[in-house]
C-alpha angles and dihedrals in degrees: 000000000000097000109218095346122131095232126216125198114212123211121195114194117183141009100279087046084055090055093050091043093050091054090044093053092043089056091049089049093049090053091048093049092047091054092046094048092049094046089230124170117252110304133226093271121063110225091195087074089071104020135062130208118229144153132236122230087259091058099255114145115234137193111199137164117275088235143145115189132181125199140150133273110281097027099104099066106187095345113111117234090230092047125233105273102072101039128243107309093201097049093042094051117105114250112224096184111098098187131090115310129207116196122204114192127190114225109263125229111249111261114266109253092218094053092045090052091044091055091053089050093049100051152338138240107252125217091261091058095254120135109231119203130184118282122252132213128283093035094288123135133032125310117292122262115267099168132072121001111261114249120238109264125234118263113238117235132211090257093051093050100072094144131019093253089063092075105024106122097182124094114235130212116252089244094055104078120069112181121204103217093180094076135042129235093206133041134040098273130067096023127158095233109143137061092234092056092055093045090051092051093068090047088064111093092225097061097031092054092045092053093045091049092053093045091051092049093057098035097050093059093053120104095200116007108195095183152280132297113202125199105195134172110239100187101065141030092299087079085072091047088052092049092055093040093054090047090052092049093048092051097044101035104035114181095027120115118256114191113179124198108201107207127207125180121231126293120321130234120252088215092072105067098166092049091049093049091049089049090053094047095044092047093049095047092042095052093047096049099037093048088053092056102032133076088228137356124203123183113218121198142131089219122103102232142032092208137054098284107106113236128176118252118264120267134218123208094228104029128085109195139156109237091202093063117084087200090064100037093047092051092056093046091048089053090053090046092050088056106041092048092058095100095068095039099054120121094218126039095357121186110227121237089245092053093046090052092046092056090058107031105059120143094016096307093142095155123074134181129227130219134173148179104226104211106011103234110247133153117215109271094014116134123233095245090057092045093051092046089055093044093060123195134338089284086079091063116091112241114235104183103072089246100111128248117324113267138156124023120005113207106175140345142183113208128189125190117188142172104042123135112252091236091059099053097092138028120249106196120180115264112277093021115136109245115238092216142349087264090070091059095060118112100210138034091242089055091049092054094043091049091049091052091047090053093049098042109015095172098043122096102244132185118192124203126185125197125182094202113092126219113267116232103173121138132326081043105098122251100254102141130114117247086241090077125087129219093282096042097261122139111259118227091199138042118316112280095212091227117135116250109250103172137010140197112242136191114203131178140188112203142185109204143144088262085084091057090061096042095048090043091053090049091052091049092051090049092047092054093056121102094216090191087075089061099057092153090064092048092046089061090073107285120120132201090255090056090056092050091048092050089051091052093047092048089051091050092049091050090049091059089068097051113109118326129135110316141108121272109229 
């Protein structure tokens, strides 16, 4: 049990959601291991919000994500569906039949070299035959290693990370993975391409009961479940799975927070018209249905547009990434996610998921956008007031929701800044010195950030959150950082040090603004221009003409919520 924690159950629906989720859990794991290795007291974030303690049949304590994920046949590579901590339930089961047995075995994927090497770096096989892994905080997990020094693990490459399970370094509970055998991850046939296919999946007793069983398993052991965070692919048939899943959660767990992150891979190719039309339709239907059933929905993408108009991917001043690689895009989105979710994961004075959503979703504004500065630009020794003054307004934040840069009225925002040294949070000018700005007069870092937001958007409802802990970016996080950054993500004022970046400061924001009115309106116009009769395969999956017209109307209503209102024009 997670004593006193306000637990969150995470759902990952889809393969790109698996990529983002793998990076997300790796970053949580890196923070846990850092704290354990340093023997630090409990940190600012409470890991029990996301993790659960358990015990294997052999008596080994475990600490695994409170997670249910769904993906397609062929997406696990060498990872077992039941995970590796609790043994193989099928092979371990007693066989009552005494007659002749015939065994049929599917050819296994070769073990991933990175994961094999990672296991050897994480533990050893003791003389009694027990696998010993590193300890984790709060006294959970087996005893720490005291024997041989762990070797340095291999660093996964883009070519070795074909699927998300190729670089996931976290052990999962046997109840976490739910495989959809009806559709294939690879190949041209048997794909989960359309919203209607995904919606129909959770109408089938087999998959509905399996999902409900896993949800009940994790929920029933919680002391205080604050809600669900859902990572869901928007571009393919998993948008339909997400629509039915959010509806199920709303009906069965009324009053709990449901925050849905609608994930879209990088920019699309103009040479794939059917794929692009399906992406448009799935995105439109997914946003409409998931916003109806969720407390809040936030699209996450490094692309420039939700609709059919091609836009270049977003850029970051100090990142060098390949927008065609899910391994890269997912790492950046996971970093933003790890930051903007801080309010409901804090150990002290947490903001509940419901409250966070309520600050952003007033008057029907159920969709929010995300933006971030990755990393937050800071020179060693520079104080926060000076850094914010140089950063400028929200236009300096990179948009992460494929809705363009924020413009127009700003209604509400939740902003998190993390990874700054405590000594740098305020300015300490000499007595009698003229202050450069009101920010330099603030007594605390929280006051500095709140004052900055008030200056930039005086009529917006703003909540400011400060976290000393940085975001961990150790392998298998890809090497995306400019040589101008030091080991802790600070801007070097001299020649590159050559040291790998291990952690970074990040500013992340969730925002409700009139930018969404334009983006949702553009999406509705693109949808309205389609002759859906030309895309019979999409309609045959279970969507009717009336459903398209209803989605158009709902998109228009959503867009209308963001027109005008009380906010600041940028």
